[in-house]
C-alpha positions, 0 to 999 in steps of 0.5 A, a space after each residue: 500500500 502506498 501512502 497515497 492510498 494509505 492518505 485515502 482511506 485515513 480520510 475517508 474514515 475521518 470524513 464519515 465519523 465527522 457526520 456521526 460525531 456531529 450528529 451525535 454532539 446535537 442530539 446529547 446538547 438537544 436534550 440537554 436544552 429540552 431538559 433545561 426548558 421544562 425545568 426552567 418552565 417548572 421553575 418559573 411559571 409565569 413563562 408558560 406562554 411566553 414563547 409556544 415552541 417552550 410551551 409545545 415543548 413542555 407539553 410533548 415531555 409530559 405528554 411523554 413521561 
């Protein structure tokens, strides 16, 4: 195997691993942010109704529990 073939193989592996790592990181952050929104709405009930997406997320979490 030549050095060029090794570099191509290494680059191809890195390119396929990068989207998986980014997706995993995004999923972790999404879960963390969802949890934080729900916790915030539990602590500060007066924030309900301020942002529709936050209310939707809070309802979705409550229905899934």
